[in-house]
C-alpha positions as CSV (number, residue, x, y, z in Angstrom):
1,M,39.0,34.1,9.5
2,R,36.5,31.0,9.6
3,A,37.5,28.0,11.4
4,A,38.8,24.9,9.6
5,G,35.5,23.1,11.9
6,G,33.7,25.5,11.6
7,E,33.8,25.1,7.8
8,G,33.3,21.8,8.0
9,A,30.4,21.9,9.7
10,H,28.5,24.7,7.3
11,L,29.4,22.2,4.4
12,K,27.9,19.3,6.3
13,T,24.7,21.1,7.1
14,Q,24.2,22.8,3.8
15,F,24.5,19.6,2.1
16,A,22.5,17.4,4.2
17,L,19.4,15.6,3.1
18,S,16.3,16.6,4.2
19,H,14.2,13.9,6.0
20,L,12.0,13.6,2.6
21,D,14.8,13.4,0.4
22,A,16.6,10.9,2.4
23,L,13.4,8.7,2.5
24,E,13.2,9.0,-1.6
25,S,16.9,8.3,-2.0
26,E,16.1,5.0,0.1
27,S,13.4,4.3,-1.9
28,V,14.7,4.8,-5.2
29,H,18.0,3.0,-4.0
30,I,16.0,-0.4,-3.4
31,F,13.8,-0.1,-6.9
32,R,17.3,0.4,-8.7
33,E,18.4,-2.7,-6.9
34,V,15.5,-4.9,-7.2
35,A,15.8,-4.0,-10.8
36,G,19.8,-5.1,-11.0
37,E,19.2,-8.6,-9.1
38,F,15.6,-9.8,-10.2
39,E,14.0,-10.9,-13.4
40,R,10.4,-10.5,-13.4
41,P,9.5,-7.8,-10.8
42,V,6.1,-6.2,-10.7
43,I,4.6,-3.5,-8.7
44,L,1.2,-4.3,-6.9
45,F,-1.0,-1.0,-7.9
46,S,-4.4,-0.2,-6.4
47,G,-5.0,3.3,-7.1
48,G,-4.7,3.5,-2.9
49,K,-2.1,6.7,-1.9
50,D,1.0,4.1,-1.0
51,S,0.5,2.4,-4.6
52,I,0.7,5.7,-6.2
53,V,3.7,7.3,-4.6
54,M,5.3,3.6,-5.0
55,L,4.7,4.1,-8.9
56,Y,5.7,7.3,-8.7
57,L,9.4,6.7,-6.9
58,A,9.9,3.8,-9.6
59,K,9.0,6.1,-12.9
60,K,11.6,8.7,-10.7
61,A,14.3,5.7,-10.3
62,F,14.7,5.4,-14.5
63,T,13.3,9.0,-15.7
64,P,14.0,9.1,-18.5
65,A,14.0,5.6,-19.1
66,P,10.8,3.4,-19.5
67,M,10.4,1.6,-15.6
68,P,11.4,-1.7,-16.3
69,F,8.5,-3.1,-13.7
70,L,4.9,-4.6,-14.4
71,L,1.8,-3.9,-12.8
72,L,-0.5,-5.8,-10.9
73,H,-4.1,-5.4,-9.0
74,V,-6.3,-7.8,-7.1
75,D,-9.8,-6.6,-7.8
76,T,-11.9,-7.4,-5.5
77,G,-14.9,-6.3,-7.3
78,H,-15.9,-4.3,-4.0
79,N,-13.5,-1.4,-4.7
80,F,-14.4,2.1,-4.8
81,P,-15.7,3.5,-7.7
82,E,-13.6,6.8,-7.2
83,V,-10.0,4.6,-6.8
84,I,-10.8,2.1,-9.8
85,E,-11.1,5.3,-12.4
86,Y,-8.1,6.8,-11.0
87,R,-6.8,3.8,-11.6
88,D,-7.8,3.1,-15.0
89,R,-7.3,6.9,-16.1
90,V,-3.5,6.7,-14.6
91,M,-2.9,3.3,-16.5
92,A,-3.9,5.5,-20.0
93,E,-1.9,8.4,-19.6
94,H,0.9,7.0,-18.9
95,G,0.7,4.4,-21.3
96,L,1.0,1.4,-18.6
97,H,-0.3,-1.8,-18.8
98,L,-1.8,-3.1,-16.0
99,H,-2.4,-7.0,-15.3
100,V,-5.9,-7.2,-13.3
101,V,-6.4,-10.5,-11.5
102,S,-10.4,-10.6,-10.4
103,V,-11.8,-12.1,-7.1
104,Q,-15.0,-12.3,-8.9
105,D,-13.8,-14.8,-11.4
106,Y,-12.5,-16.9,-8.5
107,I,-16.2,-17.0,-6.8
108,D,-17.9,-17.6,-10.5
109,R,-15.4,-20.6,-10.6
110,G,-16.3,-21.9,-7.6
111,V,-12.5,-21.6,-6.3
112,L,-13.4,-18.9,-3.6
113,R,-16.4,-18.2,-1.7
114,E,-18.1,-15.1,-0.5
115,R,-17.6,-14.5,3.3
116,S,-20.6,-14.3,5.6
117,D,-19.4,-10.8,6.6
118,G,-19.6,-9.8,3.2
119,T,-15.9,-8.7,2.8
120,R,-13.6,-9.9,0.0
121,N,-10.3,-8.5,1.4
122,P,-8.9,-11.8,3.0
123,L,-10.1,-13.5,-0.5
124,Q,-7.6,-11.7,-2.1
125,T,-4.6,-14.4,-1.2
126,V,-5.3,-16.9,-3.5
127,P,-5.6,-15.0,-6.6
128,L,-2.3,-13.2,-5.7
129,T,0.1,-15.8,-5.2
130,E,-1.5,-17.9,-8.4
131,A,-0.9,-14.8,-10.4
132,I,2.6,-14.8,-9.0
133,Q,3.4,-18.2,-9.9
134,S,1.5,-17.8,-13.0
135,Y,3.7,-15.1,-14.5
136,R,6.6,-16.2,-12.7
137,F,7.3,-13.2,-10.9
138,D,10.4,-13.3,-8.3
139,A,10.1,-10.0,-7.0
140,V,6.3,-8.3,-6.1
141,F,6.8,-4.6,-4.6
142,G,4.2,-3.8,-2.1
143,G,3.4,-0.3,-0.7
144,G,3.2,-1.6,2.9
145,R,4.8,0.5,5.5
146,R,6.1,-0.5,9.3
147,D,4.2,1.8,11.1
148,E,0.9,0.6,10.2
149,E,0.3,-2.6,11.8
150,K,2.7,-4.7,14.5
151,A,2.7,-7.7,12.0
152,R,4.0,-5.0,9.3
153,A,7.0,-4.1,11.6
154,K,8.5,-7.4,11.6
155,E,9.0,-7.0,8.0
156,R,12.0,-6.6,6.3
157,V,12.6,-4.7,3.1
158,F,13.3,-8.0,1.2
159,S,11.0,-10.2,2.4
160,L,11.0,-13.8,1.5
161,R,8.0,-16.4,0.8
162,D,8.1,-20.0,0.3
163,E,7.0,-21.8,-3.1
164,F,3.5,-21.6,-1.4
165,S,4.0,-17.5,-1.2
166,Q,4.0,-18.1,2.5
167,W,5.7,-16.0,5.1
168,D,8.1,-17.3,7.9
169,P,9.3,-14.4,10.3
170,R,12.3,-16.9,11.3
171,R,14.0,-17.1,7.6
172,Q,14.1,-12.9,7.8
173,R,17.9,-11.3,6.6
174,P,19.3,-9.1,8.4
175,E,19.8,-5.7,6.0
176,L,22.9,-4.0,7.7
177,W,24.1,-0.7,5.8
178,Q,21.0,-1.0,3.3
179,L,22.6,-4.0,1.7
180,Y,19.8,-6.1,0.8
181,N,19.9,-9.9,0.0
182,G,17.3,-11.3,-3.0
183,R,19.0,-14.8,-3.1
184,H,15.8,-17.3,-3.3
185,A,15.7,-21.0,-4.6
186,P,13.4,-22.0,-7.6
187,G,9.6,-21.3,-7.1
188,E,10.4,-18.8,-4.1
189,H,10.0,-14.9,-4.9
190,V,10.9,-12.2,-2.7
191,R,8.2,-9.2,-1.3
192,V,9.8,-5.7,-1.3
193,F,8.3,-2.7,0.5
194,P,10.3,0.3,-0.5
195,L,8.0,2.8,1.9
196,S,9.2,0.9,4.9
197,N,10.9,3.1,6.9
198,W,7.8,5.8,5.6
199,T,5.0,6.7,8.1
200,E,1.6,8.2,6.9
201,L,2.6,11.6,7.4
202,D,5.8,10.9,5.4
203,V,3.6,9.9,2.6
204,W,1.3,12.8,2.7
205,Q,4.0,15.4,3.3
206,Y,5.6,13.9,-0.3
207,I,2.8,13.7,-1.8
208,A,2.0,17.7,-1.1
209,R,6.0,18.3,-2.0
210,E,5.8,16.8,-5.3
211,N,2.1,17.9,-6.0
212,I,0.7,14.1,-6.7
213,E,-2.4,13.7,-7.9
214,L,-4.7,11.3,-5.5
215,P,-8.3,9.9,-5.6
216,S,-10.7,12.5,-4.2
217,I,-12.0,9.9,-1.7
218,Y,-8.9,10.8,0.1
219,F,-10.3,14.2,1.0
220,A,-13.4,15.5,2.8
221,H,-16.7,14.8,0.8
222,H,-20.5,13.7,1.5
223,R,-21.1,10.4,1.5
224,E,-23.8,8.0,2.3
225,V,-22.6,5.8,5.3
226,F,-23.5,3.6,8.2
227,A,-22.3,2.8,11.3
228,R,-20.6,-1.0,11.9
229,G,-18.1,-1.9,14.7
230,G,-17.4,1.6,15.4
231,M,-16.5,2.4,11.7
232,W,-18.5,4.4,9.1
233,L,-18.7,2.0,5.9
234,A,-20.1,3.1,2.6
235,A,-23.7,1.8,1.6
236,G,-23.3,-0.2,-1.6
237,D,-24.2,-3.4,-3.0
238,W,-21.7,-5.4,-1.4
239,G,-24.2,-6.4,1.3
240,G,-24.3,-3.4,3.8
241,P,-26.1,-2.0,5.7
242,R,-28.1,-4.7,7.5
243,D,-31.8,-4.0,8.2
244,M,-31.3,-2.3,11.3
245,E,-28.0,-0.2,10.2
246,R,-29.1,3.3,9.3
247,V,-27.6,5.4,6.3
248,E,-26.7,8.6,6.9
249,K,-24.9,11.0,4.9
250,R,-22.0,12.5,6.8
251,R,-18.8,14.1,5.6
252,V,-16.0,12.4,5.8
253,R,-12.5,11.2,4.1
254,Y,-10.7,8.1,3.9
255,R,-7.1,7.7,5.5
256,T,-6.4,4.2,3.8
257,V,-8.3,2.5,0.6
258,G,-9.1,-1.1,0.2
259,D,-12.6,-3.2,0.0
260,M,-15.6,-1.5,0.6
261,S,-16.8,-3.7,3.1
262,C,-14.1,-3.4,5.7
263,T,-12.6,0.0,4.8
264,G,-14.2,2.9,7.5
265,A,-14.0,6.7,6.7
266,V,-13.3,9.2,9.1
267,D,-15.3,12.3,10.0
268,S,-12.9,14.9,8.7
269,D,-13.4,18.6,7.3
270,A,-10.1,18.2,5.6
271,A,-10.4,18.9,1.7
272,T,-6.9,20.2,0.9
273,L,-3.4,18.8,1.6
274,D,-2.5,21.0,4.7
275,Q,-6.0,20.0,6.1
276,V,-5.4,16.5,5.7
277,I,-1.1,16.7,7.0
278,A,-2.5,19.1,9.9
279,E,-5.4,16.0,10.8
280,I,-2.9,13.0,10.6
281,A,-0.1,15.0,12.3
282,A,-3.1,15.2,15.4
283,S,-4.1,12.1,15.1
284,R,-3.2,8.8,17.8
285,L,-4.4,5.9,15.6
286,T,-2.5,4.4,12.7
287,E,-4.8,4.5,9.6
288,R,-5.5,0.5,9.8
289,G,-6.0,0.7,13.5
290,A,-8.7,3.1,13.0
291,T,-10.3,2.2,9.8
292,R,-9.9,-1.2,8.9
293,A,-12.1,-3.9,10.3
294,D,-10.3,-6.6,8.6
295,D,-7.1,-6.2,11.0
296,K,-9.7,-6.4,14.1
297,L,-10.7,-10.0,13.5
298,S,-8.0,-10.9,15.8
299,E,-4.9,-9.5,17.4
300,A,-2.9,-11.5,14.8
301,A,-5.0,-11.0,12.1
302,M,-2.5,-9.7,9.8
303,E,0.0,-11.6,10.7
304,D,-1.7,-14.9,10.1
305,R,-2.7,-13.4,6.7
306,K,0.8,-12.8,6.1
307,R,1.8,-16.5,6.6
308,E,-0.7,-17.6,4.1
309,G,0.6,-15.2,1.3
310,Y,-0.9,-12.0,1.9
311,F,0.8,-8.8,1.9
């Protein structure tokens, strides 16, 4: 006869959640918590892998009911064509409506000016904060993860922003036992990060397990690129390459996707999910540290942008 203690241990092991199941459960709980606490929540959706997983989890949290969130994208105008094509196709296939705010519109109106380095990533802050104020969003979902960058590692799951969308780390609230405080004053809002505790490897393993489709740019392909700042940047009409920068065709893929002017490719032969997962497992550099020029501007580049209202 099996001892009572042994039986209990067996049952505990049998019904224990896997690592990915535990992460999924936490994220689903966060989406449902926001739906219950806030009046006008919105998901930032760019067509990048983290926002794709975030949208998948949000839909899963309320199936078979419709997802109770609006969708928003701040379009820099320098996005990768494959990603925009994927974004629009997903919206059409699932009958979703995406609010698109254009950085180019702000440049045309003289509200923003092009930067000398050609990147528009830092220019997203004003359109984003104005969209939040205009649509009166009180909770804004972002796909940020703590393993990406040290400023993001400071972030709580529920991160309070003041009436100017600015972030003050001293106003961070404790989140013991997965209890989230969404209280905010009129004009303030909360940034919500349901993937906070995920890693890049977790995201890819979950994509593989759930068979989630991604833009082809995340897998190895041949592309015209040039070297700048220790990265392979895509050639395009955003301002690159310069006169002395030589364009060459290389087999690359992208670990993260943002503005073409600041998102670098990595040399890779990883053309399948299993190969990508193996490559990431062996990497010792975070995706942003390896491939995002906007995070190399200074030691506190991301934190400075977050204080101004960036995600």
